[in-house]
C-alpha positions in Angstrom: 10.5 -24.4 -41.2 11.3 -28.0 -41.8 14.8 -29.4 -42.7 14.4 -31.9 -45.5 16.3 -35.2 -45.6 19.9 -34.8 -46.8 21.1 -36.4 -50.0 24.7 -36.9 -49.0 26.7 -37.5 -45.9 27.8 -33.9 -45.4 24.2 -32.6 -45.3 23.2 -35.4 -43.0 25.9 -34.5 -40.6 24.9 -30.9 -40.7 21.3 -31.6 -39.9 22.3 -34.0 -37.2 24.3 -31.2 -35.6 21.3 -28.8 -35.8 19.1 -31.4 -34.1 21.4 -31.9 -31.2 23.2 -28.6 -30.7 22.5 -28.0 -27.0 25.5 -25.7 -26.8 23.7 -23.3 -29.2 20.7 -23.2 -27.0 22.8 -22.6 -23.9 24.6 -19.7 -25.6 21.3 -18.2 -26.7 20.0 -18.3 -23.2 23.2 -16.9 -21.8 23.0 -14.1 -24.2 19.4 -13.4 -23.3 20.4 -13.0 -19.6 22.5 -10.0 -20.5 19.8 -8.3 -22.6 18.2 -6.5 -19.6 21.6 -4.9 -18.8 22.0 -3.6 -22.3 18.4 -2.3 -22.2 19.4 -0.1 -19.2 21.8 1.8 -21.4 19.4 1.9 -24.3 16.6 3.4 -22.2 18.5 5.7 -19.9 17.8 8.6 -22.3 14.1 8.3 -21.4 14.6 9.4 -17.8 13.0 12.7 -17.3 14.4 13.5 -13.9 18.1 13.2 -14.8 20.6 13.5 -17.7 21.7 9.9 -17.5 24.3 10.1 -20.3 27.1 10.3 -17.7 26.1 6.9 -16.2 27.2 3.5 -17.5 24.0 1.6 -16.5 25.2 -1.8 -17.4 28.3 -1.5 -15.1 26.0 -0.2 -12.3 23.7 -3.3 -12.9 26.7 -5.7 -12.7 27.9 -4.0 -9.5 24.3 -4.3 -8.1 24.1 -8.0 -8.8 27.6 -8.4 -7.3 26.6 -6.7 -4.0 23.5 -8.8 -3.8 25.4 -12.0 -4.4 28.1 -11.3 -1.9 25.6 -10.4 0.9 23.5 -13.6 0.2 23.4 -16.4 2.7 21.5 -19.7 2.8 18.7 -18.5 5.0 18.6 -14.8 4.2 19.6 -12.5 1.3 20.8 -8.9 0.9 19.1 -6.0 2.6 17.8 -3.5 0.1 19.1 -0.5 2.1 22.5 -2.1 2.3 22.7 -2.8 -1.4 21.5 0.7 -2.4 24.0 2.3 -0.1 26.9 0.3 -1.7 25.6 0.9 -5.2 25.1 4.6 -4.6 28.8 5.1 -3.8 29.6 3.3 -7.0 27.2 5.6 -8.9 28.8 8.7 -7.3 32.2 7.7 -8.7 30.8 7.9 -12.3 29.3 11.4 -11.8 30.7 13.0 -8.7 29.4 16.5 -9.7 25.8 15.3 -9.5 23.7 15.5 -6.3 23.4 12.6 -3.8 19.7 12.6 -4.4 20.3 11.8 -8.1 22.8 9.1 -7.3 20.3 7.5 -5.0 17.5 7.6 -7.6 19.8 6.1 -10.3 20.8 3.3 -8.0 17.1 2.6 -7.1 16.1 2.8 -10.8 18.7 0.2 -11.8 17.8 -2.1 -8.9 14.1 -1.9 -9.7 14.9 -2.6 -13.4 16.8 -5.7 -12.4 13.8 -6.8 -10.3 11.6 -5.9 -13.2 9.1 -4.1 -11.1 6.9 -3.2 -14.1 6.0 -6.9 -14.7 3.4 -8.7 -12.7 5.4 -11.9 -12.5 8.7 -9.9 -12.1 10.3 -12.0 -14.9 12.1 -11.2 -18.2 11.3 -13.1 -21.3 13.4 -13.6 -24.4 12.8 -15.8 -27.4 15.2 -18.4 -28.8 15.0 -21.1 -31.4 15.4 -24.9 -31.2 15.0 -27.7 -33.6 12.9 -30.6 -32.3 13.2 -34.3 -33.1 11.2 -33.9 -36.3 13.5 -31.3 -37.7 11.1 -28.4 -37.2 12.5 -25.1 -36.1 10.4 -23.7 -33.2 10.6 -20.4 -31.4 10.4 -20.8 -27.6 10.1 -18.4 -24.8 12.8 -18.3 -22.1 11.5 -16.7 -18.8 14.2 -15.8 -16.3 14.8 -13.5 -13.3 17.9 -11.6 -12.2 17.1 -10.3 -8.7 14.2 -11.7 -6.7 12.5 -10.2 -3.7 11.7 -12.7 -0.9 10.6 -12.7 2.7 12.3 -14.6 5.5 10.5 -16.3 8.4 10.2 -13.0 10.3 8.6 -11.3 7.3 11.6 -9.1 6.4 12.0 -8.4 2.7 15.4 -9.3 1.2 17.0 -9.5 -2.2 18.2 -12.7 -3.8 20.3 -13.1 -6.9 19.1 -15.8 -9.3 21.1 -18.6 -11.0 20.9 -16.6 -14.2 22.3 -13.5 -12.5 25.2 -15.4 -11.1 26.0 -16.7 -14.5 26.1 -13.2 -15.8 28.8 -12.3 -13.2 31.1 -15.2 -14.2 31.0 -15.0 -17.9 27.4 -15.7 -18.8 27.8 -19.3 -19.7 25.8 -22.0 -17.9 28.5 -24.5 -17.1 28.9 -27.3 -14.5 29.5 -25.5 -11.2 31.7 -28.1 -9.6 34.1 -28.2 -12.6 34.1 -24.4 -12.8 35.0 -24.2 -9.1 37.9 -26.6 -9.5 39.1 -24.8 -12.6 39.0 -21.4 -10.9 41.0 -22.7 -7.9 43.7 -24.1 -10.2 43.8 -20.9 -12.1 44.0 -18.9 -8.9 46.8 -20.9 -7.5 48.7 -20.6 -10.8 48.3 -16.8 -10.9 49.4 -16.5 -7.2 52.5 -18.6 -7.9 53.4 -16.4 -10.9 52.9 -13.2 -8.8 50.0 -11.8 -10.9 47.9 -10.7 -7.9 45.7 -8.2 -9.9 44.5 -11.0 -12.2 44.3 -13.4 -9.3 41.8 -11.1 -7.6 39.4 -11.3 -10.6 39.6 -15.1 -10.6 39.0 -15.1 -6.8 35.9 -13.0 -7.3 34.6 -15.5 -9.9 35.5 -18.4 -7.5 33.4 -16.8 -4.8 30.4 -16.4 -7.2 30.7 -20.0 -8.1 30.7 -20.9 -4.4 27.5 -18.9 -3.9 26.0 -20.5 -7.0 26.9 -24.1 -5.8 25.3 -23.4 -2.4 22.2 -22.1 -4.1 21.8 -25.3 -6.2 22.1 -27.5 -3.1 19.8 -25.3 -1.1 17.2 -25.4 -3.8 17.0 -29.2 -3.4 16.6 -28.8 0.4 13.9 -26.2 0.0 12.0 -28.5 -2.4 12.1 -31.2 0.3 10.5 -28.8 2.8 7.6 -28.2 0.3 7.1 -31.8 -0.7 9.5 -34.7 -0.1 8.1 -36.5 -3.1 9.7 -33.9 -5.4 13.2 -35.1 -4.5 14.4 -38.7 -5.0 15.7 -39.5 -1.5 16.1 -43.2 -2.3 19.0 -43.1 -4.7 19.6 -39.8 -6.5 19.8 -37.2 -3.7 21.8 -39.3 -1.2 24.4 -39.7 -4.0 24.3 -35.9 -4.6 24.8 -35.3 -0.9 27.9 -37.6 -0.7 29.4 -36.1 -3.8 28.7 -32.6 -2.5 30.4 -33.4 0.9 33.5 -34.7 -0.9 33.5 -31.6 -3.2 33.1 -29.2 -0.3 35.8 -30.9 1.7 38.3 -30.6 -1.2 37.4 -27.0 -1.8 37.9 -26.1 1.9 41.3 -27.8 1.9 42.4 -26.0 -1.3 41.1 -22.6 -0.2 42.8 -22.8 3.2 46.1 -23.6 1.4 45.6 -20.7 -0.9 44.7 -18.4 2.0 47.8 -19.5 3.9 50.1 -18.8 1.0 48.4 -15.4 0.4 48.8 -14.4 4.0 52.5 -15.1 3.9 52.7 -13.1 0.6 50.8 -10.3 2.3 53.1 -10.2 5.3 56.3 -10.3 3.2 55.2 -7.8 0.6 57.0 -4.4 0.6 55.0 -2.7 -2.3 51.8 -1.2 -0.8 49.8 -2.0 -3.9 50.9 -5.6 -3.8 50.2 -5.8 -0.1 46.7 -4.4 -0.7 46.0 -6.9 -3.4 47.2 -9.8 -1.2 45.0 -8.6 1.6 42.0 -8.5 -0.7 42.7 -12.0 -1.9 42.9 -13.3 1.6 39.5 -11.8 2.5 37.9 -13.2 -0.6 39.3 -16.7 -0.1 38.3 -16.7 3.6 34.8 -15.7 2.6 34.7 -18.7 0.2 35.9 -21.0 3.0 33.3 -19.6 5.4 30.5 -20.3 2.9 31.8 -23.8 2.2 31.8 -24.6 5.9 28.3 -23.3 6.2 27.2 -25.5 3.3 28.9 -28.5 4.8 26.9 -28.0 8.0 23.7 -27.9 5.9 24.7 -31.0 4.0 25.3 -32.9 7.3 21.9 -31.8 8.6 20.1 -32.7 5.3 19.2 -36.3 6.2 17.8 -35.5 9.6 15.9 -32.7 8.0 14.5 -35.1 5.5 13.3 -37.5 8.2 11.6 -34.6 10.1 9.8 -33.5 6.9 8.9 -37.1 6.2 7.3 -37.4 9.7 5.5 -34.2 9.2 4.3 -34.7 5.6 3.6 -38.5 5.4 3.1 -39.9 8.9 1.2 -37.2 10.6 -2.6 -37.7 11.0 -4.6 -35.9 8.4 -7.8 -34.2 9.5 -10.9 -36.2 8.4 -13.7 -34.3 6.9 -16.6 -35.3 4.7 -16.4 -34.7 1.0 -18.5 -31.9 -0.2 -20.8 -32.4 -3.3 -20.8 -29.0 -4.9 -23.4 -29.9 -7.5 -25.8 -31.9 -5.3 -25.4 -30.0 -2.0 -25.1 -26.4 -3.2 -25.9 -25.8 -6.9 -29.1 -27.7 -7.2 -30.7 -26.6 -3.9 -29.6 -23.0 -4.6 -31.3 -23.0 -8.1 -34.6 -24.0 -6.5 -34.5 -21.1 -4.0 -35.3 -17.4 -4.6 -32.3 -15.2 -5.3 -32.5 -13.5 -1.9 -32.4 -16.8 -0.1 -29.8 -18.5 -2.3 -27.3 -15.5 -2.0 -26.6 -16.2 1.6 -25.7 -19.9 1.1 -23.5 -19.1 -1.9 -21.7 -16.3 -0.2 -21.0 -18.4 2.8 -19.6 -21.2 0.7 -17.2 -19.0 -1.3 -16.1 -17.0 1.7 -15.0 -20.1 3.6 -13.7 -22.2 0.6 -11.2 -19.5 -0.4 -9.5 -19.5 3.0 -8.1 -16.7 5.0 -6.2 -13.9 3.2 -2.5 -13.5 4.0 -1.8 -10.0 5.5 1.5 -8.3 5.8 2.3 -7.9 9.5 4.4 -4.9 10.6 8.0 -5.9 11.6 9.0 -4.1 14.8 12.6 -3.8 13.7 11.6 -1.6 10.8 8.4 -0.1 12.2 9.9 1.5 15.4 12.8 3.3 13.6 10.3 4.5 11.0 8.0 5.9 13.7 10.9 7.5 15.7 12.6 9.0 12.6 12.5 12.8 12.9 10.8 14.7 10.2 13.1 16.1 7.6 13.9 19.8 7.9 12.3 21.9 5.2 14.8 23.5 2.8 15.6 27.1 3.5 15.4 28.0 -0.1 12.9 26.9 -2.6 13.8 25.5 -6.0 14.7 27.5 -9.0 11.7 29.5 -10.3 11.1 28.7 -13.9 10.3 31.4 -16.3 6.6 31.2 -17.1 5.5 30.8 -20.7 3.1 33.7 -21.4 0.7 33.2 -24.2 -1.0 36.3 -25.7 -4.7 35.9 -25.5 -6.8 36.8 -28.4 -9.0 39.9 -28.0 -12.4 38.6 -26.9 -14.2 42.0 -26.3 -17.3 42.2 -28.5 -18.2 45.9 -27.9 -15.9 48.8 -28.4 -15.3 51.7 -26.0 -17.3 54.0 -28.3 -20.3 51.6 -28.2 -20.2 51.5 -24.4 -20.3 55.3 -24.3 -23.2 55.5 -26.7 -25.1 52.9 -24.7 -24.5 54.8 -21.4 -25.8 58.0 -23.0 -28.9 56.3 -24.2 -29.7 54.8 -20.8 -28.9 57.8 -18.7 -32.5 59.0 -18.1 -32.6 61.3 -15.0 -36.2 62.4 -14.5 -37.3 60.6 -17.7 -38.9 57.2 -18.4 -38.5 55.4 -21.7 -39.5 52.0 -23.0 -36.8 49.5 -24.0 -38.4 49.1 -27.5 -37.9 52.8 -28.2 -34.3 52.7 -27.0 -33.6 49.6 -29.2 -34.9 51.4 -32.3 -32.8 54.4 -31.6 -29.7 52.3 -30.9 -30.2 50.4 -34.2 -30.1 53.7 -36.0 -26.7 54.5 -34.5 -24.9 51.1 -34.7 -26.0 47.6 -35.7 -24.3 46.0 -32.6 -25.5 48.7 -30.2 -29.0 47.2 -29.6 -27.5 44.0 -28.1 -25.4 46.1 -25.6 -28.5 48.2 -24.7 -30.6 45.1 -24.1 -27.9 43.6 -21.9 -27.6 46.7 -19.7 -31.4 47.0 -19.5 -31.7 43.4 -18.2 -29.1 44.2 -15.5 -31.1 47.2 -14.4 -34.1 45.0 -13.4 -34.3 44.9 -9.6 -30.8 46.5 -8.9 -29.1 46.5 -5.5 -29.3 50.2 -4.6 -27.5 49.6 -1.2 -24.5 48.1 -2.9 -24.4 50.9 -5.5 -24.6 53.6 -2.7 -21.7 51.9 -0.8 -19.7 52.0 -4.0 -20.2 55.8 -4.1 -22.4 55.8 -7.2 -24.7 58.9 -7.6 -27.3 57.3 -9.8 -28.7 53.8 -10.4 -30.5 52.5 -13.4 -34.0 51.0 -12.9 -36.1 48.7 -15.0 -39.8 47.6 -14.6 -42.1 45.5 -16.6 -44.2 47.6 -19.0 -47.0 45.0 -19.5 -46.7 45.0 -23.3 -44.9 42.8 -25.7 -41.4 43.7 -27.1 -40.6 43.1 -30.8 -37.9 45.5 -31.8 -34.4 45.4 -33.4 -34.4 41.5 -33.4 -35.4 41.2 -29.7 -38.7 39.8 -28.4 -40.2 39.3 -25.0 -41.6 41.6 -22.3 -41.0 45.3 -22.8 -39.4 47.3 -19.9 -39.7 50.9 -18.6 -36.3 52.3 -18.0 -35.2 55.3 -15.9 -32.3 56.6 -13.8 -32.8 57.3 -10.1 -30.7 59.6 -7.9 -28.9 58.1 -4.9 -28.3 60.3 -1.8 -25.0 60.0 0.0 -24.5 57.4 2.7 -25.0 60.0 5.5 -28.6 60.6 4.5 -29.7 57.1 5.6 -31.1 54.1 3.8 -34.7 55.3 4.1 -34.1 58.3 1.9 -32.3 56.1 -0.6 -35.2 53.7 -0.8 -37.6 56.6 -1.1 -35.6 58.0 -3.9 -35.7 54.7 -5.7 -39.5 54.4 -5.3 -39.8 58.0 -6.6 -37.8 57.1 -9.7 -39.8 54.0 -10.2 -43.1 56.0 -9.9 -42.0 58.5 -12.5 
């Protein structure tokens, strides 16, 4: 949509505000970062392995991001096992009557959802609108991540909270980090002076998150230098950033040490155990902020020497000289002139070497050895609850009735008598219209029977069928006619020879 030119000053001012409202875009992006947390509560009813109504998934997600952020450092991040262990205890407080296995699965599900395992790029995407310089409203896509999986130099996988995730923890607004740190320290000192230690702990937590966030912003510039020194302006911009960051960190360390010293005195003088516990927690949080700032100060002091080392490595080192390869003239045209069998080898060789070696994950001994030495879990003594099976009544599929079977057996019981199948079918058709089909079925089964198996089953007679050498066309059946008879089987003590002789006698009759 396009905003037309205003006809008076009020409308012009309104359109001018729309064109330059960066705050609206920032608030829209900040709101988008909280959407994955609300989606957890909206989708928890879809979990088939647990009744998730008892869990507050958004709170679990915030606690997960908090644990990842606190465990983060400049070189490494948070261990997945450590984070899941802390989050599982938090989940257990929400539903203590549930099993530990369910608590662990809920914690893992929330963490995987924050990583966005189901997406190939592991990124969330939300749409927001912005008005360009021409006054046209455009819908743009805002990709962001909350928790990222990375590997350190040893190949160990760790978790890292993104800039957007840290903003979620401190109020969801993307503000200037340095100003937010100073404001948090002033607010913290004011609350401590007024004795409101419970509120001061919340402000101290936010100050620690801002400390982590500020360190990540500086570290991102240093990481960019390692990849390519041309990406960072080391002539004017970044040296000024380093000087400003050193002054800022020095002021923060001085202020935090003063706050920690005052809180230590308040902790030692406190008589109320609750107040003493709050004061001790505040001291730990502020000291953690101081430790992080000192670590950041060391990195800032090493930044210039690190830049010079990367400059020597990236710009002044000798590059390997190799002749340029003409893909069209040296490969494509000669290959098109060759037979397919001869050209395939050259093309395969080019593509296999031009793509480079594939990166393979190497096993890490610190995690491989415990996994190999871990004893196998003991099987449960009792099985799970046996579910009542759902029994479905099957429809009656028997074609022939019991009376029809009896009539067919009487017709085919022919001791000392031989009859043709055609005559039996005509007689059966006179008794019942479905009976010829049953008689024909039994007659086919009588062709070359297993007399030995029948004798072992204890049968006294066996039904025999032989080709009659004439055509059959009776009661709707056509083919070769059969001679049918019933042979007597001796008992098993008389021997197989007598049984075979009895079978031949019956066939001869």
